[in-house]
N, C-alpha and C positions, 0 to 999 in steps of 0.2 A: 299144723293141724291141731284142733282142740280135741281133748279126750272126751269120750262119751260121758264120763262122770262130771266133767266141767260143764258140758252142755246141759246135763240134767239139773245141776245145781242152779245154773242161770235161769233155766225154764221154771224151776220151782219158785225162785225169787219173784218172777214176773207174774205167775199165775195168781188169780184171785177167784174164789168161788162165791157166787151170789146165790142166795136162797130166795124163795118166793116172798118171804117177809122182808127182804131187803138187807138181811144180815150179810156180812162179808167175812170170809176167812182167808187168811194169807199165811205165809210161812212164819210170820212173827206174831200176829194178833188174830184173835178169833172172838167174834161176838156171838153169843148163843141166843137165838131167838126166844122171846118170852114164852111162846107156845111150847117150845122144847123144854124149858125149865118147868112149866106147868105140868106137862106129861111126866117128866122125871120125878117130880114131887108126888104125883099120884101113884106112880109105879113103886116108889119107895114106901108109900103107905100100904100098898097091896102085897108086895112080895118081901118076905123076910130077907134083909140084906144089910150090910154095913154102909154101903154107898151105891150110887148109880154112876157107872162109867159111861162116857160119851165118846163115840167114835164116828167121825165123818168119813164116809167111804164113797168112792165113785170110780173104782177101777174096772168093774165088770159091766157097768151100765153107763150110758151116756149122760149121766147126771150125778150130782152128789146127794147123799142122803145120810140121815143121822141114825145111828144105832144107840139105843139106851139099854144098858146092860146092868142088871142087878148083880152086885159084886160082894163077895165075902173075902176074896183073895185076889190080888192083882193078876195071878195066872189066868183067871177067868176072862180077862180081856183078850186072850189069844184066840178065841173062837174055836177051841179044840173040843171041849166037852159041851156040846150043844144039848139042850134039854128038848126032848120030844114030847109033844102033847097030842092027845086025840083031838078031833074036831070039837067035841063037846067040852073038853078041858080048856082048849084055847078060847072058845066062845065065853065060857064062864070067867076066865081070867080077864078077857077084854071087858066084860060087863063090870067086874070088880074094879078094874082100873078106871073105867068111866065114872063109876059111882064115887070115886075119890078125887075127881077133877074139880 
């Protein structure tokens, strides 16, 4: 009998995630869609940070989606210290990001 760890590794090797733009991500290679790069660049212009982290997530919902995370330290990729914004602050930030697209 195979261990659950062995089964999970084999499953991970076989899985490929496709995005609406046709980009594919697998365990070895990941192509970032041009639209994601464009939004990441606009976010970097808008929010003071050293870099933009990218996380592809799809565990809690039946699809994969991309998180773009302004980073000053790698610990910020852990989703522990989330920033809370009011509706007005969120809308202003979205408008600023759009103006940098």
